[in-house]
N, C-alpha and C positions, 0 to 999 in steps of 0.2 A: 504494500500499499504506499502511496506517496501523497503528501499533505502541503499545501501551500497555506503558511500562515501570514496573514495581512495585519500588521499592527502599524498604524500611521502616526502613534504619538512619537514624539522625538526623546522624551525623558523617561527614565526608569521610575515610574511611579507604580502603585500596586498592580494595575492590570497588565502593564507590560511585562512586570517581574513574573505573572502567571505564564505568560507566553512562553518565556524562557524556560522556566520549570517544564511546562508542558513539552515543548520541542525536545529538550534534553530528554525527558522520560520516554518519549515516543522513539527517539533515536536508540535508547537501550534496548527497547523491545522489538527492534528491527523495522520501524516504521520509518521510512524516509521523509524528512521534514525540511522544507525551506522556510526561513524567515525572511520575508519582505518587509523592508523598513526604509525610512526616508534616508536619503544619502546624508552621511556624516552625522547621524543622529547617536545619542547615548545607546539606544536600543540596539543598532547595528553594531556598534563597538562591543557591547556586552554580550550579544550572541557570538561574535567572534572569539570572544575570550573564553567562551564554553566550547569552543570547537563545533559550532553548529554551522550549517550551511546558510549563508546569508546572501541575499540578493538586494542591493540598495537601488532605490529609484529616486529621481527628481521629484520633489514634492514641495510645494510652497503653501499648504493648507488646504482647508475644505473647498476652497473656490479655485483650486487648480484644476481646470477642466482637461488639461492636457494629461492628467493622469489616468483618465477614463481610457483611452485608446491604448496607451501603454500596457495597463493592467489587463485589458480585455485581449490583446496579443498573447500575453504571458499565460493567462488562464486557458488559451484555447490549444495550448501545446499537448501532444499526446501524452506526455509523461505526468499531467495532472490528474489525478483521480478525485480529488476534493480540495475545495477552498474553504478555509476557515477563517472568517472575518471577526477581528477582535476589538477594536477599540471603535469609538463613535466619530472621530475625527475625520469623517468621510468614508470610512471603511465600510460602514453599515449602509451606506447609500450608493455612491458610485462604485464602491468596491462590489457591491452587489450586482449592480447594472453591468459592470464589467464581466463578472463571473458568468451572468446570464447570457451576455452577448458571445462568450467564449465557450458557452455550453458545457460549464463546470458545475456539478453539483456543489451547493455551498451550505454552510452553517454558520450561525452567528452566536458569538457569546456575548450575553447581555450582562454588563457590569454596573448598571445604574438602575435605580428604581423610579426614576422621574417619569412621568406621564409624556406621551407624545401627541401630536395633533391627529385628532380622531381619523380624518379622512386617509392620512397618510398610513396608518397602521395596516390596514387591508392591503393595500397597494405593496408595501415595503415588506411586510413579514411573508406576503405570498410567495415571495421569491426564494425564501430559505427553505431548505428541507428540513431542518431542525434548528430550534432555537434552545442553546444552552443557558440556562439561568443559573447565577453563581450563589443564589439564595432563595428560600421559600419566599421572602419578601419580594423578590424581583419576579418570581414565577406569578404571584398572586396579581400584582400590577398588570403583568402581560394578559393574564386571563380576563381580568376587569375590563381590559381595553379591546377584548375581542379576539385574541390570539387563541387558538384551539389548545386546551389543555393537553391533548395527545402529542402536540407538536413539540412540546416543552420538556426538556431534560433537566432535572436538578443536579447540577454538580457543584459542590461548594469550592471556592477557593481555597489555596493550599499555602502550607508554609514548610520549609525544611527545617525541622526543629533542631537537626543537629548542628546548624550554622549559628544557633542563639545560646548556646549552652556553655560557652566558655568565656564568661564577660570580664572586663577589667575590674580591678578592685574599686571599693568605695573611695579610697584615697585618691587613686588615679583619676576616678571620676571628678572628684572636688578640685584637683589640679588643673585638669583639662578645661573645665566649664567655670573656673574661678568661683567655686562655691565654698561657703563657709563651712568648716569641719564641724561635724556633729549635727548638722541641721538636716532633716529630712528631705528629700529631693524627689519629685515626680517628673515625667517625661510626657510630651504631647508630640506625636508624630503625625503631621499633616501639613497638606499645602497650607500656604496663607491666603486663603480664599474665604468669602464669607460663609459659605455653608459649613464651615468646619467648626464654627462656633468659638473662636478664641476669645471674643468679648465676653461669652458665659464664664469661661475660666477666669479672666481677670475680674469680673464682677464677684465670683466666688471667692478669689483670694482676699479681696477687699474685705468681704464679710468675714472670713476667717482672720484677718488682721484685726478686726474689732473684737473679736473672741480672743485674741491673744495668741493665735497660731500662725506662725509665718513660714511655711514650707516653700522652699525654692522649687522653680519649675524651668526645665529647659525645654526650649520648644525647637524641634527638629523639622525643617522644611523650609521652603522658599515659596514666594508668591508676591503678587502685586500689591498685597495689603500690609507688607511688613511695616512700613512707615506708620500706617493707621494703627496697627497693634501696639506699637512702641508708644505712640501718642495716648492711646487710652490707658495703657499701663502707667505712664506718667501721671495722667489726669486721676486715676483711681489711688494712686499713692502706692503701687505695689511694683514699680519699675525696678526696684533694687532686689526683688525676688525672682525675676524673670531673666533668662538668658536665651539669646537667638544663636542657634548652632548652625543653621542653614541646612542644605543636604548634605548627609554624611555617607559615603560609601561604606564606612566602617561602622555604621549603627549596630550591627549584630555584635559587636564587641562591647558597646556602651550600655544598651538597653538594659540588660539584665543586671547592671549595677545600681539601678534606680530602685527606689522603695515602692513606687506605683507608677501607673501610667493613666492619662486623663484622655478621653476621646468624647468631647462634647457636640459631635457633628448634629446638623438637623437634618441631614440626609445621607444615608450610607447604603449601598446595595448590599454589603457585608461587612467590610471593615478590615483590610490586610494588616493595618497597624495593630488592630486588636489581637489578631492572630500572632503576629510577631512579639507582642508583649507577652501573650500566654506561653509561647515557646520558650521566651526568656525566663519564665518563671516568677512573672511579678503579676500582682492583680490589677485589673483594669476598672476605672470608675467610668462608665460609658452611658451614652445617652440610650434610652429605651426606644430606638428608631431603627426602621429598615431591618437588616439582617444582623445587628448588634446582638439582640436577645438570642439569636440562634448560637452565638458564641459563648456569650458570658451567662452563666448560671447564676443568678442573682443570690448573693450571701455566701455562694460556694467557691466561684471561682473570680469573682469580682462584685462590683455593685452597680446596679442600674439606676438611672434617675430621668426624670421627665425632660425632654428635650427644652432647652431655653430657661430652664429652672436654676437659676445661679445659687438660690438657697438651698436648695436640694443637693445640687452638686457639693456645697461647702459642707453640708451634713455628710455626705458619702465620703468626702476626703477625710473628714474629722474620725469617721469610723475606721478609715485605714491607719492614720497616723497615731491614733491613741491606742490601739491593740495591735502591736507589732507582730506578735506572735501568731494571732488570727489571720493577720495580712499575709505572713509568710505561708501560712497553710493555704490560703487562698491560691497564692502563687503556685504552689506545688500541684494543687488540683487542676489548676488552669492549664499547667504544662501537660499532665496526664491527659487532660480532655482534647487538647490539640493535636497530641501524638495519636490519640485514638479515632479522632472524627475528621480531621483537616489534614492528613498527610498528603505529600506530594504523589504518592503512590496510587492513593484513592482517587484523586483527582485525575491523573494521567489514565487509570483505568476506566473511570467514568465517561472522559471524552472518547477512549478508544471504542467503548461499547456503541456510542452514537455513531462514530465513523463507520463501524462494520454494518450497523443498519443501514445507513445511507449508501453505501457502496453495493450492498445487496440489491438494495431497490433501485438502482441507478437506471435511468431510463424512463421512470415514472414520475409524472407530475412537472411542476415548474423547475427551473434551475438547471 
């Protein structure tokens, strides 16, 4: 079997990392995979570092109409048995049209839970042989919008737990991020964009400060709202408790050195950062939204709170920092849950089952 994976994102965020996990796992199982990614992108470089077969193509964004004929020609070649579309940055639209023109059967992995324009759903999802939803929350949204349930396969995103279990020490963490020795520290791993809820964390830290609790938090990630988040932290009087670490390729060596992870997102298909924190063995305080409750067992592997409720987030953090032994037990249970239910092997096998079904049925229906 041969599969082309189309990933049009340039950066290694959660979805692109899943593509690399998947392509590598398929190669290990004898499935020939090609990762198609924008020329010069982080995705292409990372795929090459994993010894994956990579084909780079010029791509200027979702409005790049010239990408359509390039992809249609590539997908029409005889060596293409299946096209797997991954990101929404044009891959789910012109990538689908290109595969249709090239007469290649295609599937789409849906990694977001947001709703789409009603009239577009039927036209767009009619092109795909199958749709892989990364969480039950995503699947439910698709069904509500009219995508037939039998067309959807639930395959959770995954994390390679072995990458996250040899963290640096707390002392090294404090030196690296200029944190005060002996003060508890949390991490937040997310792009600096509005839906990730950084302002909820800042408000919660301000509430905690009034209660006499001043944990530090290191923000991992980059995005257009970094200056806004800095200004909000300054206005709330908690700037001294926050560090901006940017995007870190060595995150897997740092995350397990923190006391907890915070994920106050307003929308989340599943939450790869939550998976990573669990694999690192630390409890997560996460918003009860999207697929996050599918990862966190409230009170056992972490704590859930209503999205946007800074007071509830402050209370949840208090619960973590005031009972360190209970928090460490949560972290141990979180790691066990991730290893049991969100492994890379399970994710690869789930996708491979879908591939086999589509290839067997090739020649029937659209695509």
